[in-house]
C-alpha positions as CSV (number, residue, x, y, z in Angstrom):
1,X,-44.1,-44.3,52.3
2,X,-41.1,-42.2,51.3
3,X,-41.0,-38.9,49.4
4,X,-40.5,-40.6,46.0
5,X,-43.7,-42.6,46.6
6,X,-45.7,-39.5,47.3
7,X,-44.6,-37.1,44.6
8,X,-44.7,-37.3,40.8
9,X,-44.6,-35.3,37.6
10,X,-46.8,-35.4,34.5
11,X,-46.2,-34.2,31.0
12,X,-50.0,-33.8,30.4
13,X,-51.8,-32.9,33.6
14,X,-51.0,-30.0,35.9
15,X,-49.9,-31.2,39.3
16,X,-50.2,-29.6,42.7
17,X,-48.2,-30.2,45.9
18,X,-50.3,-30.2,49.0
19,X,-49.0,-30.3,52.6
20,X,-50.6,-32.8,54.9
21,X,-49.2,-32.4,58.4
22,X,-45.4,-32.9,58.0
23,X,-45.5,-34.5,54.5
24,X,-45.9,-33.1,51.0
25,X,-47.9,-35.0,48.5
26,X,-48.4,-34.4,44.8
27,X,-52.0,-34.5,43.5
28,X,-53.9,-34.0,40.2
29,X,-57.1,-32.1,40.4
30,X,-59.6,-33.9,38.2
31,X,-62.8,-32.6,36.6
32,X,-64.6,-32.5,33.2
33,X,-62.4,-29.6,32.1
34,X,-59.5,-32.1,31.9
35,X,-61.3,-34.4,29.5
36,X,-59.8,-32.6,26.4
37,X,-56.3,-33.8,27.6
38,X,-57.3,-37.5,27.6
39,X,-56.4,-38.3,24.0
40,X,-52.8,-37.0,24.5
41,X,-52.5,-38.7,27.8
42,X,-53.7,-42.0,26.3
43,X,-51.2,-41.7,23.5
44,X,-50.6,-45.1,22.0
45,X,-53.8,-46.6,23.3
46,X,-56.6,-47.1,20.7
47,X,-58.7,-49.6,22.6
48,X,-59.4,-50.0,26.3
49,X,-60.9,-53.3,27.4
50,X,-62.9,-53.3,30.6
51,X,-63.0,-56.9,31.9
52,X,-65.8,-57.8,34.3
53,X,-69.3,-56.5,35.3
54,X,-69.3,-56.7,39.1
55,X,-69.1,-53.7,41.4
56,X,-66.6,-51.5,39.5
57,X,-67.0,-52.8,36.0
58,X,-70.3,-51.1,35.0
59,X,-69.3,-47.8,36.5
60,X,-65.8,-47.6,35.0
61,X,-66.8,-48.9,31.6
62,X,-69.6,-46.4,31.2
63,X,-67.6,-43.5,32.7
64,X,-64.6,-44.2,30.4
65,X,-66.9,-44.5,27.3
66,X,-68.7,-41.3,28.1
67,X,-65.5,-39.3,28.8
68,X,-63.9,-40.6,25.6
69,X,-66.9,-40.3,23.3
70,X,-65.4,-37.4,21.3
71,X,-62.2,-39.3,20.7
72,X,-61.1,-42.2,18.6
73,X,-60.4,-44.4,21.6
74,X,-62.8,-47.4,21.8
75,X,-64.0,-48.7,25.2
76,X,-65.1,-52.4,25.0
77,X,-66.4,-54.7,27.7
78,X,-65.1,-58.3,28.0
79,X,-67.1,-61.0,29.8
80,X,-67.0,-64.7,30.1
81,X,-68.8,-66.8,27.5
82,X,-72.4,-67.2,28.7
83,X,-72.1,-64.6,31.4
84,X,-75.4,-63.6,32.9
85,X,-74.1,-60.0,32.8
86,X,-74.1,-59.8,29.0
87,X,-77.7,-58.5,29.0
88,X,-76.9,-55.8,31.6
89,X,-73.9,-54.7,29.5
90,X,-76.1,-54.5,26.4
91,X,-78.7,-52.5,28.4
92,X,-75.9,-50.0,29.3
93,X,-75.1,-49.5,25.6
94,X,-72.3,-52.0,24.9
95,X,-73.0,-54.5,22.1
96,X,-71.4,-57.0,19.7
97,X,-72.4,-55.1,16.5
98,X,-70.0,-52.2,17.1
99,X,-67.4,-54.5,18.8
100,X,-67.8,-52.9,22.3
101,X,-68.9,-56.2,23.8
102,X,-67.2,-59.6,23.4
103,X,-65.8,-62.6,25.2
104,X,-63.2,-61.5,27.7
105,X,-60.1,-63.1,26.1
106,X,-61.1,-61.6,22.7
107,X,-61.2,-58.2,24.3
108,X,-58.0,-58.7,26.3
109,X,-56.0,-59.8,23.2
110,X,-57.2,-56.9,21.1
111,X,-56.9,-54.1,23.7
112,X,-53.9,-51.8,24.2
113,X,-55.0,-51.2,27.8
114,X,-56.8,-53.9,29.9
115,X,-58.7,-52.7,33.0
116,X,-59.1,-55.9,34.9
117,X,-62.2,-55.7,37.1
118,X,-63.2,-59.4,37.6
119,X,-63.4,-60.6,41.2
120,X,-60.2,-61.0,43.2
121,X,-60.7,-64.8,43.4
122,X,-61.2,-65.0,39.6
123,X,-58.0,-63.0,39.1
124,X,-56.1,-65.4,41.2
125,X,-57.6,-68.3,39.3
126,X,-57.1,-66.9,35.7
127,X,-54.1,-64.6,35.9
128,X,-51.8,-66.9,33.8
129,X,-54.3,-67.0,30.9
130,X,-54.9,-63.3,31.2
131,X,-51.2,-62.5,31.0
132,X,-50.7,-64.9,28.1
133,X,-53.5,-63.1,26.0
134,X,-52.2,-59.6,26.5
135,X,-50.4,-57.8,23.7
136,X,-46.7,-57.3,24.0
137,X,-46.3,-53.7,25.3
138,X,-49.9,-53.4,26.5
139,X,-50.9,-51.9,29.8
140,X,-52.7,-53.9,32.6
141,X,-54.8,-51.7,34.8
142,X,-56.0,-52.8,38.3
143,X,-58.4,-51.1,40.6
144,X,-57.2,-53.1,43.6
145,X,-53.8,-54.4,44.5
146,X,-55.1,-57.9,45.4
147,X,-53.5,-59.6,42.4
148,X,-50.1,-58.2,43.4
149,X,-50.6,-59.5,47.0
150,X,-51.6,-62.9,45.6
151,X,-48.6,-63.1,43.3
152,X,-46.3,-62.1,46.2
153,X,-47.8,-64.8,48.4
154,X,-47.0,-67.5,45.8
155,X,-43.6,-66.1,44.7
156,X,-44.6,-65.1,41.2
157,X,-44.4,-61.8,39.3
158,X,-46.1,-59.8,36.6
159,X,-44.8,-60.3,33.0
160,X,-41.9,-58.0,32.2
161,X,-43.3,-56.9,28.8
162,X,-46.3,-54.9,29.9
163,X,-47.1,-51.8,32.0
164,X,-48.7,-52.4,35.3
165,X,-50.8,-49.6,36.8
166,X,-53.4,-49.1,39.4
167,X,-56.3,-46.6,39.7
168,X,-58.3,-47.3,42.8
169,X,-61.5,-45.4,43.4
170,X,-62.2,-44.7,47.1
171,X,-65.7,-45.9,46.9
172,X,-67.9,-48.7,45.6
173,X,-68.6,-48.9,41.9
174,X,-72.2,-47.7,42.0
175,X,-70.9,-44.5,43.8
176,X,-68.3,-44.1,41.0
177,X,-71.1,-44.1,38.4
178,X,-73.8,-42.2,40.4
179,X,-71.6,-39.3,41.2
180,X,-70.3,-39.1,37.7
181,X,-73.8,-38.9,36.3
182,X,-74.9,-36.4,39.0
183,X,-71.9,-34.3,38.0
184,X,-72.6,-34.1,34.3
185,X,-73.2,-30.4,34.7
186,X,-71.0,-29.9,37.7
187,X,-67.2,-30.0,37.4
188,X,-65.4,-32.2,39.8
189,X,-68.2,-34.6,40.8
190,X,-66.9,-38.1,41.4
191,X,-64.9,-40.4,43.7
192,X,-61.3,-39.7,44.7
193,X,-58.8,-42.2,43.4
194,X,-55.3,-43.3,44.3
195,X,-53.0,-44.4,41.5
196,X,-49.9,-46.5,41.4
197,X,-47.3,-47.4,38.9
198,X,-45.9,-50.9,39.5
199,X,-44.2,-51.3,36.2
200,X,-43.4,-48.7,33.5
201,X,-41.9,-50.1,30.2
202,X,-42.5,-47.1,27.9
203,X,-42.3,-44.0,30.2
204,X,-46.1,-43.4,29.8
205,X,-47.5,-45.4,32.7
206,X,-48.0,-42.4,35.0
207,X,-50.0,-40.4,32.4
208,X,-52.0,-43.5,31.5
209,X,-53.0,-43.9,35.1
210,X,-53.8,-40.2,35.6
211,X,-55.9,-40.2,32.4
212,X,-57.8,-43.3,33.6
213,X,-58.6,-41.7,37.0
214,X,-59.7,-38.4,35.4
215,X,-61.8,-40.2,32.8
216,X,-63.8,-42.1,35.5
217,X,-64.5,-38.8,37.3
218,X,-62.0,-38.5,40.1
219,X,-62.1,-35.0,41.8
220,X,-58.5,-35.6,42.9
221,X,-55.9,-38.2,42.4
222,X,-53.0,-39.0,44.7
223,X,-50.1,-41.4,44.5
224,X,-49.6,-44.7,46.4
225,X,-48.1,-48.1,45.7
226,X,-50.1,-51.3,44.9
227,X,-48.7,-52.9,48.0
228,X,-49.9,-50.0,50.2
229,X,-53.2,-49.9,48.4
230,X,-54.2,-53.5,48.8
231,X,-53.2,-53.5,52.5
232,X,-55.1,-50.3,53.3
233,X,-58.1,-51.3,51.1
234,X,-58.6,-54.9,52.2
235,X,-58.0,-53.7,55.8
236,X,-60.3,-50.7,55.5
237,X,-63.3,-52.5,54.2
238,X,-63.0,-55.0,57.1
239,X,-62.8,-52.1,59.5
240,X,-64.6,-48.8,59.7
241,X,-65.8,-48.8,56.0
242,X,-67.9,-51.9,56.4
243,X,-67.2,-54.5,59.1
244,X,-66.6,-52.1,62.0
245,X,-69.6,-49.9,61.4
246,X,-71.9,-52.9,61.1
247,X,-70.5,-54.3,64.4
248,X,-70.7,-50.9,66.2
249,X,-74.4,-50.2,65.4
250,X,-75.5,-53.8,66.3
251,X,-73.6,-53.6,69.6
252,X,-75.1,-50.2,70.5
253,X,-78.6,-51.1,69.4
254,X,-78.6,-54.2,71.5
255,X,-77.4,-52.3,74.6
256,X,-80.0,-49.6,74.2
257,X,-82.9,-52.0,73.7
258,X,-81.9,-54.8,76.1
259,X,-80.1,-52.9,78.9
260,X,-81.4,-49.3,78.7
261,X,-85.0,-50.0,77.9
262,X,-85.0,-47.8,74.8
263,X,-87.9,-48.2,72.3
264,X,-86.7,-50.2,69.2
265,X,-87.3,-47.4,66.7
266,X,-85.6,-44.8,68.9
267,X,-82.6,-47.2,69.4
268,X,-82.3,-47.6,65.6
269,X,-82.5,-43.8,65.2
270,X,-79.8,-43.3,67.9
271,X,-77.4,-45.8,66.3
272,X,-77.7,-46.4,62.5
273,X,-79.6,-43.2,61.7
274,X,-77.0,-41.2,63.7
275,X,-74.0,-42.7,61.9
276,X,-75.5,-42.4,58.4
277,X,-77.1,-39.1,59.1
278,X,-75.7,-36.3,61.2
279,X,-72.4,-38.0,62.1
280,X,-71.5,-38.8,58.5
281,X,-72.6,-35.4,57.2
282,X,-70.7,-33.5,59.9
283,X,-67.5,-35.5,59.2
284,X,-67.9,-35.1,55.5
285,X,-68.2,-31.3,55.6
286,X,-66.4,-30.3,58.8
287,X,-64.2,-33.2,60.0
288,X,-64.2,-35.6,62.9
289,X,-63.4,-33.1,65.5
290,X,-66.5,-31.1,64.6
291,X,-68.7,-34.0,65.8
292,X,-67.1,-33.7,69.3
293,X,-67.4,-30.0,69.3
294,X,-71.2,-30.2,68.7
295,X,-71.6,-31.6,72.2
296,X,-71.6,-29.8,75.5
297,X,-72.2,-30.5,79.2
298,X,-73.1,-34.1,80.1
299,X,-73.3,-35.2,76.5
300,X,-69.6,-34.2,75.9
301,X,-68.7,-36.2,79.0
302,X,-70.6,-39.2,77.6
303,X,-68.8,-38.9,74.3
304,X,-65.4,-38.7,76.0
305,X,-66.1,-41.8,78.1
306,X,-67.4,-43.9,75.2
307,X,-64.5,-42.7,73.0
308,X,-61.9,-43.6,75.6
309,X,-63.5,-47.0,76.4
310,X,-63.9,-48.0,72.7
311,X,-60.5,-47.0,71.3
312,X,-58.4,-49.8,72.6
313,X,-60.9,-52.7,72.0
314,X,-61.4,-51.4,68.5
315,X,-57.6,-51.1,68.0
316,X,-57.1,-54.7,69.2
317,X,-59.3,-56.0,66.3
318,X,-57.8,-53.5,63.8
319,X,-54.3,-54.7,64.6
320,X,-55.4,-58.3,64.0
321,X,-57.0,-57.4,60.7
322,X,-53.9,-55.6,59.5
323,X,-51.7,-58.5,60.4
324,X,-54.0,-60.9,58.6
325,X,-54.0,-58.7,55.5
326,X,-50.3,-57.9,55.4
327,X,-49.3,-61.6,55.9
328,X,-51.6,-62.5,52.9
329,X,-53.7,-64.7,55.2
330,X,-56.8,-62.6,54.3
331,X,-56.0,-63.0,50.6
332,X,-55.9,-66.8,51.0
333,X,-59.1,-66.7,53.0
334,X,-60.9,-64.9,50.1
335,X,-59.7,-67.4,47.6
336,X,-60.7,-70.4,49.7
337,X,-64.1,-68.8,50.3
338,X,-64.6,-68.4,46.5
339,X,-64.1,-72.2,46.2
340,X,-66.8,-72.8,48.8
341,X,-69.4,-70.5,47.2
342,X,-71.0,-73.2,45.1
343,X,-72.0,-74.9,48.3
344,X,-72.5,-72.0,50.7
345,X,-73.1,-68.7,48.8
346,X,-73.3,-65.5,50.8
347,X,-76.7,-65.0,52.3
348,X,-78.6,-62.1,53.9
349,X,-77.2,-60.0,56.6
350,X,-80.2,-57.8,57.3
351,X,-83.0,-60.2,58.3
352,X,-82.8,-59.7,62.0
353,X,-85.3,-57.7,64.1
354,X,-83.0,-54.7,64.2
355,X,-82.9,-54.2,60.4
356,X,-86.6,-54.9,60.1
357,X,-87.2,-52.0,62.5
358,X,-84.9,-50.0,60.3
359,X,-87.2,-50.3,57.3
360,X,-90.0,-48.8,59.4
361,X,-87.7,-46.0,60.6
362,X,-86.6,-45.1,57.1
363,X,-90.2,-45.0,55.9
364,X,-91.1,-42.5,58.6
365,X,-88.1,-40.1,58.4
366,X,-88.6,-36.4,58.8
367,X,-85.7,-34.3,60.1
368,X,-82.2,-35.4,61.1
369,X,-82.1,-36.9,64.6
370,X,-80.1,-35.3,67.4
371,X,-76.5,-36.4,67.7
372,X,-76.2,-39.3,70.1
373,X,-73.0,-39.0,72.2
374,X,-72.6,-42.8,72.8
375,X,-72.9,-43.6,69.1
376,X,-70.6,-40.7,68.1
377,X,-68.0,-41.6,70.7
378,X,-67.7,-45.3,69.7
379,X,-67.8,-44.5,65.9
380,X,-65.2,-41.7,66.1
381,X,-63.0,-43.8,68.4
382,X,-62.9,-46.7,65.9
383,X,-62.3,-44.3,63.0
384,X,-59.4,-42.7,64.9
385,X,-57.9,-46.0,65.9
386,X,-57.9,-47.0,62.2
387,X,-56.2,-43.7,61.3
388,X,-53.5,-44.2,64.0
389,X,-52.8,-47.7,62.9
390,X,-52.5,-46.8,59.2
391,X,-50.1,-43.9,60.1
392,X,-48.1,-46.3,62.3
393,X,-47.8,-48.7,59.3
394,X,-46.4,-46.0,57.0
395,X,-49.4,-45.1,54.8
396,X,-49.5,-41.6,53.4
397,X,-52.1,-39.2,54.8
398,X,-54.1,-39.0,51.6
399,X,-54.6,-42.8,51.7
400,X,-55.3,-42.7,55.5
401,X,-57.9,-40.0,55.1
402,X,-59.6,-41.6,52.1
403,X,-59.6,-45.2,53.4
404,X,-60.6,-44.3,57.0
405,X,-62.9,-41.3,56.6
406,X,-63.8,-39.9,53.1
407,X,-64.9,-43.3,51.6
408,X,-67.0,-44.1,54.7
409,X,-68.9,-40.8,54.9
410,X,-69.1,-39.8,51.2
411,X,-69.5,-43.2,49.5
412,X,-70.5,-46.1,51.8
413,X,-72.6,-44.8,54.7
414,X,-75.1,-43.1,52.3
415,X,-75.9,-46.5,51.0
416,X,-76.7,-47.8,54.4
417,X,-78.8,-44.7,55.0
418,X,-80.8,-45.3,51.9
419,X,-81.7,-49.0,52.3
420,X,-79.8,-50.6,55.2
421,X,-76.6,-52.5,55.9
422,X,-77.0,-55.1,53.1
423,X,-77.5,-52.5,50.5
424,X,-74.2,-50.9,51.6
425,X,-72.2,-54.1,51.9
426,X,-73.6,-56.1,49.0
427,X,-73.0,-53.3,46.5
428,X,-69.3,-53.8,47.1
429,X,-66.8,-56.4,45.8
430,X,-66.9,-60.0,46.8
431,X,-63.7,-59.5,48.8
432,X,-65.3,-56.6,50.7
433,X,-68.6,-58.5,51.3
434,X,-66.6,-61.5,52.7
435,X,-64.5,-59.3,54.9
436,X,-67.5,-57.5,56.4
437,X,-69.3,-60.7,57.2
438,X,-66.2,-62.1,58.8
439,X,-65.1,-59.2,61.0
440,X,-68.3,-57.3,61.9
441,X,-69.1,-59.9,64.6
442,X,-65.6,-59.5,66.1
443,X,-66.1,-55.7,66.5
444,X,-69.5,-56.3,68.0
445,X,-68.1,-58.9,70.5
446,X,-65.0,-56.9,71.5
447,X,-66.9,-53.6,71.9
448,X,-69.7,-55.3,73.8
449,X,-67.5,-57.3,76.1
450,X,-65.1,-54.5,76.9
451,X,-66.2,-51.0,76.0
452,X,-69.9,-51.3,76.9
453,X,-69.1,-53.2,80.1
454,X,-66.7,-50.5,81.2
455,X,-69.1,-47.8,80.2
456,X,-71.9,-49.4,82.3
457,X,-69.6,-49.8,85.2
458,X,-68.9,-46.0,85.2
459,X,-65.2,-46.1,84.1
460,X,-64.0,-42.6,83.5
461,X,-62.6,-41.1,80.3
462,X,-58.9,-41.2,79.6
463,X,-57.7,-37.6,79.4
464,X,-54.6,-38.5,77.3
465,X,-56.7,-40.2,74.7
466,X,-59.1,-37.3,74.5
467,X,-56.2,-34.8,74.2
468,X,-54.5,-36.9,71.6
469,X,-57.8,-36.9,69.7
470,X,-58.3,-33.1,69.9
471,X,-54.8,-32.4,68.8
472,X,-54.4,-35.0,66.1
473,X,-52.8,-34.1,62.8
474,X,-55.6,-35.8,60.8
475,X,-57.9,-32.9,61.5
476,X,-55.7,-30.5,59.5
477,X,-55.2,-33.1,56.8
478,X,-58.9,-33.6,56.4
479,X,-59.4,-29.9,56.2
480,X,-57.0,-29.8,53.2
481,X,-58.6,-32.9,51.7
482,X,-62.1,-31.3,52.1
483,X,-61.1,-28.7,49.6
484,X,-60.9,-31.5,47.0
485,X,-64.0,-33.4,48.0
486,X,-66.7,-34.2,45.4
487,X,-68.5,-31.1,44.2
488,X,-71.9,-32.7,45.0
489,X,-73.1,-35.1,47.7
490,X,-74.3,-38.5,46.5
491,X,-78.1,-38.6,46.0
492,X,-80.4,-41.6,45.6
493,X,-83.3,-39.6,44.2
494,X,-84.6,-40.4,40.8
């Protein structure tokens, strides 16, 4: 991304330039103290329609409503006629009597800003009718660049008479809501967001996007493009965020139990509990390098060997995923899968012996387990391979850090820690769920067939890879980003 794609100005919100390695990016620091600016930032918008009640819909609709409750701006939810989610929306406080709940096209046609949060496949199927029902001069808001990718793939464009903006939370919808609620008394609790302006017809699109991000609780907001967003997002959820972490822990668990003779509960603790516990917490607060620095002696050598032997097999799969996403093959795959779902809906992914053992481990937790150097080495290697690939492909460091690190350790892994892999994956969008199911076995296979075989055969560490890791520019970038992390850690108590 070039300088113009990383910097911006706002007439409403204070901006701050931050230096991440050799680049300067402009950000807006969010927080509840910015809520009084929302009416001015949303100038010209009297009604925001939130369309859909999937992963992001409930969170964003409620956060917007709560943030704007002292203003004249109405937030309404639009759902398909007969939608089974109508009852859930009513339970959340939206209803037909005060015109905050209605059929989706009624809400779309009456809203000045439409936040489109139906599934990606549904967007591809219904975009023409959605565009036709929007007001002239209205604003279309997307929390994912999937629709742009789909339109590009079929040679079509957005209508010229509306603003097109994106605000993309770096976490699943339930995290967006949970951290917002946890932070009612704590300024700056929420999920970081990127924003993009694809089309600005009235000069207000940037402030609309920033206001939307602040209103849903973003601690900090950084700039991207919708093209860059959908590539990094669809890629990321198939990689370290969901698919890769699932493949990593299954490969390591199987090795420990079947090859090393480790007790099943101990193996689960050394793999899943390590990733979701001490590894994630260390990365969240102190960075990836801090995980490595916690080891000494033989454990450090084990980390270095597993890191070295995992990096290239992981990068092999990551390169394939990125190519599939950037070529729009993955977008077409999601749409085709949606058409098959009436015959073959997505089924369970946590019924195997390993995840049944995990239920027992979670029930008997006490203190954090000791860091396992094999698990840490493979996990960090895959995370760093993803970071290197996104940098190579021109993504800004804020996007790289959020899509490869912050979203994993602050939003997603805590869900796996709470109730297992299905609870993490299946709280996400349909696109993410499909991608995780498709690519997790590929990471499992590549890492088992290459990294673990080489490890068992005693192959030594690659000193260059380890030195590159220790001196990587992402560590400084993460330290800067850490100053803008959520003010509270996500909690599942209560």
